[in-house]
C-alpha positions as CSV (number, residue, x, y, z in Angstrom):
1,X,180.6,231.5,283.1
2,X,177.7,234.0,283.6
3,X,175.6,235.0,286.6
4,X,172.4,236.8,286.2
5,X,171.5,239.5,288.8
6,X,167.7,239.6,289.1
7,X,165.0,241.1,291.3
8,X,162.2,243.7,291.4
9,X,163.0,247.4,290.7
10,X,164.8,249.7,293.2
11,X,166.2,247.0,295.5
12,X,169.9,247.7,294.7
13,X,170.5,245.3,291.8
14,X,172.4,247.9,289.8
15,X,174.4,248.9,292.9
16,X,175.2,245.3,293.6
17,X,176.3,244.9,289.9
18,X,178.4,248.1,290.0
19,X,180.0,247.2,293.3
20,X,181.0,243.7,292.0
21,X,182.3,244.9,288.7
22,X,183.0,248.6,288.9
23,X,181.2,248.9,285.6
24,X,179.5,252.2,285.0
25,X,175.7,251.9,285.4
26,X,172.8,254.3,286.1
27,X,171.8,254.1,289.8
28,X,168.8,256.0,291.2
29,X,166.2,255.7,293.9
30,X,163.3,255.0,291.7
31,X,161.9,252.0,289.7
32,X,163.1,250.8,286.3
33,X,166.4,252.7,286.4
34,X,167.8,249.8,284.3
35,X,166.3,249.3,280.9
36,X,169.0,247.7,278.8
37,X,170.9,244.8,280.4
38,X,174.3,245.7,281.9
39,X,177.3,243.4,281.5
40,X,180.5,243.4,283.6
41,X,183.2,241.1,285.0
42,X,183.5,240.1,288.6
43,X,185.9,237.6,290.2
44,X,186.1,234.7,292.5
45,X,189.2,234.2,294.7
46,X,191.3,231.0,294.9
47,X,194.8,230.4,296.2
48,X,197.3,230.5,293.4
49,X,199.6,227.5,293.1
50,X,202.6,229.7,292.3
51,X,203.1,230.2,296.1
52,X,203.8,226.5,296.6
53,X,205.8,226.3,293.4
54,X,208.1,229.1,294.4
55,X,208.0,230.9,291.1
56,X,206.0,234.1,290.4
57,X,203.1,233.4,288.0
58,X,202.4,235.3,284.8
59,X,198.6,235.3,284.5
60,X,196.8,235.5,281.2
61,X,193.0,235.2,281.9
62,X,193.0,235.5,285.7
63,X,195.1,238.1,287.5
64,X,197.0,237.2,290.7
65,X,197.1,239.5,293.7
66,X,199.3,238.6,296.7
67,X,199.0,234.8,296.1
68,X,195.3,235.0,295.4
69,X,194.0,234.2,291.9
70,X,191.1,236.3,290.7
71,X,189.1,234.1,288.3
72,X,186.7,236.1,286.1
73,X,183.0,235.5,285.9
74,X,180.5,237.5,283.8
75,X,177.7,239.4,285.6
76,X,174.5,240.4,283.9
77,X,172.2,243.0,285.4
78,X,168.7,242.9,283.8
79,X,165.7,245.2,284.2
80,X,163.5,244.8,287.3
81,X,160.6,242.4,287.3
82,X,157.2,242.9,288.9
83,X,154.4,240.4,289.6
84,X,152.5,239.4,286.5
85,X,155.3,240.7,284.2
86,X,154.5,237.8,281.9
87,X,151.1,239.4,281.4
88,X,152.7,242.7,280.4
89,X,152.8,244.6,283.8
90,X,155.8,246.8,284.4
91,X,158.3,246.4,281.6
92,X,157.1,242.9,280.9
93,X,159.6,240.0,281.0
94,X,161.2,240.3,277.6
95,X,164.5,241.2,279.4
96,X,164.6,237.6,280.8
97,X,165.8,236.5,277.4
98,X,169.1,238.1,278.3
99,X,169.4,235.4,281.0
100,X,169.3,232.5,278.6
101,X,173.0,231.6,279.1
102,X,173.2,232.4,282.8
103,X,174.4,229.4,284.8
104,X,172.9,230.7,288.0
105,X,170.9,233.7,289.3
106,X,171.5,236.1,292.2
107,X,168.2,237.4,293.4
108,X,168.8,240.8,295.1
109,X,166.1,241.5,297.7
110,X,165.4,244.6,299.8
111,X,165.7,243.1,303.2
112,X,164.4,246.2,304.9
113,X,160.9,245.6,303.4
114,X,161.0,249.2,302.3
115,X,159.9,248.8,298.7
116,X,156.6,247.4,297.3
117,X,156.2,244.9,294.5
118,X,156.7,247.7,291.9
119,X,159.8,249.0,293.6
120,X,158.2,252.1,295.0
121,X,159.4,253.3,298.4
122,X,157.2,252.4,301.4
123,X,157.8,252.6,305.1
124,X,160.4,250.0,306.1
125,X,158.9,246.7,307.3
126,X,155.6,247.2,305.6
127,X,156.4,244.8,302.7
128,X,157.4,241.2,303.3
129,X,160.6,240.4,301.4
130,X,159.7,236.7,301.4
131,X,156.8,237.6,299.0
132,X,159.5,238.8,296.5
133,X,161.1,235.3,296.5
134,X,157.8,233.7,295.6
135,X,156.8,236.1,292.9
136,X,160.2,236.0,291.2
137,X,160.0,232.2,291.1
138,X,156.6,232.5,289.4
139,X,157.8,235.0,286.8
140,X,160.9,232.9,285.9
141,X,158.7,229.8,285.6
142,X,156.1,231.6,283.4
143,X,159.0,232.8,281.2
144,X,160.2,229.2,280.7
145,X,156.6,227.9,280.3
146,X,156.0,230.5,277.7
147,X,158.8,229.2,275.6
148,X,157.7,225.6,276.1
149,X,154.0,226.2,275.2
150,X,154.5,227.7,271.8
151,X,152.8,225.2,269.4
152,X,153.1,222.6,272.1
153,X,150.0,220.6,271.3
154,X,151.0,219.9,267.7
155,X,154.6,219.0,268.5
156,X,153.6,216.9,271.5
157,X,151.2,214.8,269.4
158,X,153.9,214.2,266.8
159,X,156.4,213.3,269.5
160,X,154.0,210.8,271.1
161,X,153.5,209.1,267.7
162,X,157.2,208.9,267.2
163,X,157.7,207.7,270.8
164,X,160.3,210.4,271.4
165,X,161.6,210.7,274.9
166,X,160.1,213.7,276.7
167,X,163.6,214.9,277.7
168,X,164.7,215.2,274.1
169,X,161.5,217.1,273.1
170,X,161.8,219.5,276.0
171,X,165.5,220.1,275.6
172,X,165.0,220.7,271.9
173,X,162.4,223.5,272.6
174,X,164.7,225.1,275.2
175,X,167.9,224.9,273.2
176,X,168.9,228.5,273.9
177,X,168.6,228.3,277.7
178,X,171.9,226.4,278.2
179,X,170.3,223.4,279.9
180,X,171.9,220.0,279.9
181,X,170.1,216.8,279.1
182,X,170.6,215.6,282.7
183,X,169.0,218.8,284.1
184,X,166.0,218.3,281.8
185,X,165.7,214.6,282.7
186,X,165.7,215.4,286.4
187,X,163.2,218.2,286.0
188,X,160.8,215.9,284.0
189,X,161.2,213.3,286.7
190,X,160.5,215.9,289.5
191,X,157.3,217.0,287.8
192,X,155.4,213.7,287.8
193,X,154.0,214.1,284.3
194,X,151.7,211.9,282.2
195,X,153.6,209.5,280.0
196,X,151.8,211.1,277.0
197,X,153.0,214.6,276.3
198,X,149.8,215.5,274.4
199,X,148.0,215.2,277.7
200,X,150.2,217.8,279.5
201,X,148.1,220.8,280.5
202,X,149.2,224.4,280.9
203,X,149.5,223.7,284.6
204,X,151.8,220.7,283.9
205,X,154.0,222.9,281.7
206,X,154.2,225.5,284.4
207,X,155.1,222.9,287.0
208,X,157.8,221.5,284.7
209,X,159.0,225.1,284.2
210,X,159.5,225.5,287.9
211,X,161.5,222.3,288.0
212,X,163.6,223.3,285.0
213,X,164.4,226.6,286.7
214,X,165.5,224.9,289.9
215,X,167.6,222.4,288.1
216,X,169.0,224.6,285.3
217,X,169.0,228.1,286.7
218,X,169.7,227.7,290.4
219,X,169.2,230.8,292.4
220,X,170.5,232.3,295.6
221,X,169.4,235.3,297.6
222,X,171.3,238.5,298.3
223,X,169.5,240.0,301.3
224,X,170.5,243.5,300.4
225,X,170.5,246.7,302.5
226,X,171.6,244.6,305.4
227,X,173.1,247.7,307.0
228,X,169.5,249.0,307.4
229,X,167.5,245.8,307.8
230,X,166.4,244.5,311.2
231,X,168.1,241.3,312.4
232,X,164.8,239.3,312.4
233,X,164.3,240.1,308.7
234,X,167.7,238.8,307.8
235,X,167.1,235.7,309.9
236,X,163.8,235.0,308.1
237,X,165.5,235.3,304.7
238,X,168.3,233.1,305.8
239,X,165.8,230.3,306.5
240,X,164.0,230.4,303.2
241,X,163.7,226.7,302.2
242,X,165.8,225.7,299.2
243,X,168.0,228.8,299.1
244,X,171.4,230.0,300.1
245,X,171.2,233.5,301.5
246,X,173.9,236.1,302.0
247,X,173.2,239.4,303.7
248,X,174.7,242.2,301.6
249,X,175.3,245.9,301.6
250,X,175.9,246.7,298.0
251,X,176.0,250.5,298.7
252,X,178.8,250.0,301.3
253,X,180.8,247.7,298.9
254,X,180.4,250.2,296.0
255,X,181.7,253.0,298.3
256,X,184.7,251.0,299.3
257,X,185.6,250.0,295.8
258,X,185.3,253.5,294.5
259,X,187.5,254.8,297.3
260,X,190.0,252.1,296.5
261,X,190.0,253.0,292.9
262,X,190.6,256.6,293.9
263,X,193.6,255.5,296.0
264,X,192.0,256.8,299.2
265,X,191.8,253.5,301.0
266,X,193.4,250.1,300.8
267,X,190.7,247.5,300.6
268,X,190.4,244.0,299.2
269,X,186.9,242.9,298.1
270,X,185.5,240.5,300.6
271,X,187.8,241.8,303.4
272,X,186.6,242.6,306.9
273,X,188.6,245.8,307.2
274,X,190.3,248.5,305.2
275,X,193.0,251.1,305.7
276,X,192.6,254.8,305.1
277,X,195.6,255.9,303.0
278,X,195.1,259.7,302.7
279,X,192.9,261.0,305.5
280,X,193.8,264.6,304.5
281,X,192.0,264.1,301.2
282,X,188.8,263.1,302.9
283,X,186.1,265.4,304.2
284,X,184.7,265.0,307.7
285,X,181.5,263.6,306.3
286,X,183.5,261.1,304.2
287,X,185.5,260.0,307.2
288,X,182.3,259.6,309.2
289,X,180.8,257.5,306.4
290,X,183.9,255.2,306.3
291,X,183.7,254.7,310.1
292,X,180.1,253.6,309.7
293,X,181.2,251.1,307.1
294,X,184.0,250.0,309.3
295,X,181.6,249.2,312.1
296,X,179.4,247.2,309.8
297,X,182.4,245.2,308.6
298,X,183.4,244.4,312.2
299,X,179.9,243.1,312.9
300,X,179.3,241.2,309.6
301,X,182.8,240.3,308.5
302,X,182.3,241.7,305.0
303,X,179.8,243.7,302.9
304,X,178.6,240.3,301.6
305,X,178.9,241.2,297.9
306,X,182.1,239.3,297.2
307,X,181.0,236.3,299.3
308,X,177.7,236.2,297.5
309,X,179.4,235.9,294.1
310,X,181.7,233.2,295.4
311,X,178.9,231.3,297.1
312,X,177.0,231.3,293.8
313,X,180.0,230.0,291.8
314,X,181.8,227.7,294.2
315,X,179.0,226.3,296.2
316,X,175.7,226.7,294.4
317,X,177.2,225.7,291.1
318,X,179.9,223.7,292.8
319,X,182.7,224.7,290.4
320,X,186.4,224.1,290.9
321,X,189.5,225.7,289.4
322,X,192.1,223.9,287.3
323,X,195.3,225.3,285.8
324,X,196.3,223.8,282.4
325,X,200.0,224.0,281.4
326,X,202.1,222.7,278.6
327,X,205.2,222.0,280.6
328,X,204.5,219.9,283.7
329,X,208.0,220.4,285.1
330,X,208.0,224.2,285.0
331,X,204.2,224.8,285.0
332,X,204.4,227.0,282.0
333,X,202.8,227.4,278.6
334,X,204.9,227.2,275.3
335,X,206.0,230.8,275.8
336,X,207.3,230.2,279.3
337,X,204.5,231.9,281.2
338,X,204.0,230.3,284.6
339,X,200.4,229.2,285.4
340,X,199.0,231.4,282.6
341,X,195.4,230.3,282.8
342,X,192.8,229.3,285.4
343,X,189.5,227.7,284.4
344,X,186.4,227.0,286.3
345,X,184.9,223.6,285.7
346,X,182.1,221.6,287.4
347,X,183.2,219.4,290.2
348,X,183.6,215.9,288.8
349,X,185.0,217.1,285.5
350,X,187.5,214.7,283.9
351,X,190.8,215.3,282.2
352,X,189.2,215.3,278.8
353,X,186.6,217.8,280.0
354,X,189.5,220.1,280.8
355,X,191.0,219.5,277.4
356,X,187.8,220.6,275.7
357,X,187.7,223.7,278.0
358,X,191.1,224.7,276.8
359,X,190.5,224.0,273.1
360,X,188.2,221.8,271.1
361,X,191.1,220.2,269.2
362,X,192.7,219.2,272.4
363,X,189.6,217.4,273.5
364,X,189.0,215.7,270.1
365,X,192.6,214.5,269.9
366,X,193.1,213.8,273.6
367,X,195.7,211.1,274.4
368,X,196.4,211.5,278.2
369,X,197.0,214.1,280.9
370,X,199.7,214.6,283.5
371,X,199.2,215.8,287.0
372,X,202.0,218.4,287.2
373,X,202.3,218.1,291.0
374,X,202.7,214.3,291.2
375,X,203.8,213.7,287.5
376,X,201.3,210.9,287.4
377,X,199.8,210.1,284.0
378,X,196.0,209.9,284.0
379,X,193.4,208.9,281.4
380,X,190.6,210.8,279.9
381,X,188.1,209.8,282.6
382,X,190.2,210.7,285.5
383,X,188.4,213.3,287.7
384,X,190.4,216.5,288.3
385,X,190.5,218.1,291.7
386,X,190.2,221.7,292.9
387,X,193.5,223.5,292.3
388,X,195.0,220.8,290.0
389,X,197.8,221.8,287.6
390,X,197.4,219.7,284.5
391,X,199.2,219.1,281.3
392,X,197.1,217.9,278.3
393,X,198.8,215.6,275.8
394,X,197.0,215.4,272.5
395,X,197.7,214.4,268.9
396,X,197.4,217.7,267.1
């Protein structure tokens, strides 16, 4: 499960990434601070079933804190993009190849309008953040179209002669992008293309690339620097057609998480408040800064960073969590660990899908599954629900 953090330079991408993961990254107020992609782990929160079960859990892949399961997702922070990066401007778009396996993208935007297309500082409000949404869409589409167009004419003519379905041909050329056949099918349908692939023009391929990005790499907006942005700018970004938007202050979130790591405050990511633990260890300037953050949290409910990640995973991608166990009576694995694992799967996944998620052998030799709550036996095509505790029975 991988989310790509994208955007132009100097908008707070690396700060957002560091705040979400506490991974060490270089952060500076100038363009192209990030050159090599950064990887880290963030979490989405879900209620842990151990509370209703009445036994403490012993997590393996997803820690539990106070009855809340923290399910890991990988974040990838890539170098900033500028308009016409596909033509070589800025650092080019070679870094987009790092996003091949990303399931969704979080586009971090400077909601203050205080950075130009290249990431240079300009007077706040002089740059329209909505233009950033449009140019990034174009760059992502050009990236996909560039992959599609390599030797396209020759392969398209051969595919037409063999009467190969366009979906198969397109999917074969984009193997490394993690797209599904259904996503490609819907994108081809959306693009209103000629029945003969050899007649597809460069504009057709670019239109198809836009559709493939929307279907296969859905994107949401993090309206960053919300602590400085005017309300009307945030409102405009919240109304961008086709996008979910979350106002964020990555700088505030990073400050809170670092203070928590230093045992100076008690703060849970996504919370609307925090408690100062050791005021005597904080300077007057630090206390003043924390009070500024506290006021923002009261107004906004959170810094937005944690909700943004959860919105991407649980709503944009519509994933649910399931808890596979080996003992449906005690909700344990073979070693006696209670609710050891939590897995994110697409809504609508079946029992056999969960089996494959746990291990390929379980999926290949699936016999049945058991709902650990109801003790009901279900078949391979039974759709699992969010929060289900499931035992997989297989012939292995």
